[in-house]
C-alpha distance (Angstrom), angle and dihedral (degrees) to the residues before:
residue distance angle dihedral
M1 . . .
P2 3.81 . .
R3 3.78 113.6 .
N4 3.85 94.1 -129.7
T5 3.85 90.7 58.9
Q6 3.77 90.2 56.0
L7 3.80 92.1 46.4
K8 3.80 90.7 49.5
R9 3.81 90.3 51.0
Q10 3.80 92.4 48.2
L11 3.80 90.1 49.1
R12 3.83 89.4 53.6
I13 3.83 88.7 51.3
I14 3.83 91.4 51.3
C15 3.83 90.8 49.3
R16 3.79 89.9 50.4
L17 3.80 90.7 51.2
L18 3.82 91.3 49.2
G19 3.81 89.5 58.4
S20 3.80 93.5 49.6
P21 3.85 115.6 68.1
N22 3.82 94.0 179.4
G23 3.81 97.5 50.9
L24 3.78 131.3 -110.8
P25 3.78 133.9 -107.0
A26 3.79 119.9 -134.8
E27 3.83 88.7 -92.1
G28 3.82 88.1 63.9
F29 3.79 87.9 71.5
E30 3.81 95.7 45.3
D31 3.81 94.9 111.1
I32 3.82 91.1 52.5
R33 3.78 88.8 49.1
L34 3.79 92.5 51.0
E35 3.83 95.1 44.4
E36 3.80 92.5 48.7
H37 3.86 92.4 44.0
I38 3.81 93.9 -129.6
T39 3.79 132.1 141.7
K40 3.79 125.6 -112.0
K41 3.80 88.3 -108.5
T42 3.83 90.9 58.4
L43 3.81 90.4 47.9
H44 3.81 90.7 51.8
R45 3.81 89.6 47.2
D46 3.82 90.0 53.6
L47 3.79 91.0 48.9
K48 3.81 91.0 49.3
A49 3.82 90.1 50.0
L50 3.80 90.0 52.6
E51 3.82 91.0 48.2
A52 3.80 89.3 57.1
V53 3.83 91.6 62.0
P54 3.84 104.0 86.8
E55 3.84 93.3 -165.8
L56 3.81 90.4 65.8
G57 3.80 93.2 53.3
I58 3.81 93.9 -146.5
V59 3.77 111.5 166.8
V60 3.78 131.8 -174.8
L61 3.75 119.6 -133.4
R62 3.78 114.7 -157.5
V63 3.77 110.2 -152.6
V64 3.78 117.3 -168.5
N65 3.79 117.1 -155.5
Y66 3.79 138.3 149.9
Q67 3.82 90.9 -73.5
G68 3.81 93.1 55.5
T69 3.76 131.9 -101.8
R70 3.81 118.9 -23.5
R71 3.75 124.8 -171.6
F72 3.79 123.5 -139.0
W73 3.78 122.8 -168.3
K74 3.80 118.3 -146.2
L75 3.79 137.9 171.2
G76 3.77 103.3 -118.2
P77 3.77 130.7 -168.8
I78 3.79 109.2 -72.9
G79 3.77 113.9 -102.5
E80 3.80 94.1 9.8
V81 3.76 128.0 97.6
F82 3.81 110.4 -124.5
K83 3.79 112.6 -140.4
P84 3.78 115.9 178.6
T85 3.78 116.1 -140.9
P86 3.79 107.4 -132.8
Y87 3.77 118.7 -134.7
L88 3.78 109.0 -115.7
P89 3.77 119.0 179.2
K90 3.80 117.3 -134.5
T91 3.79 94.0 -136.8
K92 3.77 135.3 32.2
R93 3.80 134.9 -172.5
C94 3.81 116.2 -119.5
R95 3.81 112.4 -125.9
V96 3.85 91.9 -145.5
C97 3.81 105.4 44.6
G98 3.81 96.0 19.6
E99 3.81 94.4 -136.7
P100 3.80 121.0 135.8
K101 3.82 108.2 -121.1
D102 3.78 138.8 174.5
I103 3.81 113.4 -81.1
E104 3.81 89.5 -117.1
Q105 3.83 88.3 65.6
F106 3.82 89.7 71.8
Y107 3.80 126.5 77.0
I108 3.82 118.4 -116.0
M109 3.80 116.4 -99.7
K110 3.80 115.3 173.9
S111 3.78 95.4 -160.2
A112 3.85 93.7 57.5
N113 3.82 121.7 96.7
D114 3.79 94.3 -113.6
G115 3.81 95.7 27.7
R116 3.81 94.6 -107.8
R117 3.79 134.8 97.4
S118 3.80 118.5 -103.5
A119 3.83 95.6 -123.8
C120 3.80 122.0 64.0
T121 3.80 122.9 -115.9
D122 3.82 92.0 -106.4
C123 3.79 93.0 55.2
I124 3.82 92.9 45.2
T125 3.82 90.8 49.2
A126 3.80 91.4 49.3
Y127 3.83 91.5 48.0
S128 3.83 91.4 48.4
K129 3.82 92.0 51.1
K130 3.79 91.5 48.4
Y131 3.80 91.3 48.7
R132 3.82 93.5 48.4
L133 3.82 91.1 50.7
A134 3.81 93.2 46.8
H135 3.84 94.1 46.2
K136 3.78 100.3 33.9
E137 3.82 96.2 143.8
Q138 3.81 93.4 48.9
V139 3.82 92.4 48.7
L140 3.82 91.8 48.9
A141 3.81 91.6 47.5
Q142 3.78 90.1 50.4
K143 3.82 91.4 49.7
R144 3.82 90.8 49.6
R145 3.79 91.0 49.0
W146 3.82 92.0 49.7
N147 3.84 91.5 47.5
R148 3.79 91.4 49.8
R149 3.82 93.2 48.9
N150 3.82 94.0 45.1
R151 3.82 99.4 38.7
I152 3.83 95.1 128.8
R153 3.82 93.9 49.0
L154 3.79 91.3 45.3
N155 3.82 93.0 50.2
Q156 3.81 91.3 48.9
K157 3.80 90.6 52.6
R158 3.79 91.6 47.4
R159 3.83 91.4 50.9
L160 3.79 91.0 49.5
D161 3.83 91.9 48.4
Y162 3.80 90.3 48.3
R163 3.84 91.6 51.9
E164 3.81 91.4 49.1
Q165 3.82 91.5 49.3
K166 3.79 89.9 48.3
L167 3.80 90.6 55.3
F168 3.78 94.2 51.9
R169 3.81 96.8 39.1
K170 3.78 116.6 116.2
P171 3.79 112.6 -112.1
S172 3.76 112.6 -103.9
K173 3.78 118.0 -115.1
S174 3.76 111.3 -111.1
V175 3.78 117.7 -148.7
């Protein structure tokens, strides 16, 4: 591929980024990709090459949502690292009990839109207890299987715990 074609394409990408203050996903360059008859891999390679030029100040924002990780390219301030501040609500409604609760009442889940699970910790705990009681034999069999497969690791941990307890044990009174 001639070098000037690649430079022309990269210049078009930079112009597109200049016109977009919020950043663009890879789909934002789809028309350039189609006009230039290049693959998505080539487009990503061009974007990575432009990221490597510090004078341009191009940064990649990785946004994690329910569909997975998406990358957005943005022209950032030169010499500064651009870190987006994600919007996190202070409260959230549990999908099981329906009560609005503080965001800290939900377990972390990176693949979720807001980074938290949809059910609160109380509901998940109650569900887990119910499940363990209903499937007692299966849970015990699974624990036995895990203990058998991880016997060495389990014994090492027990030895370490025993040594720590021995250090902090009160001395026995000798008569």
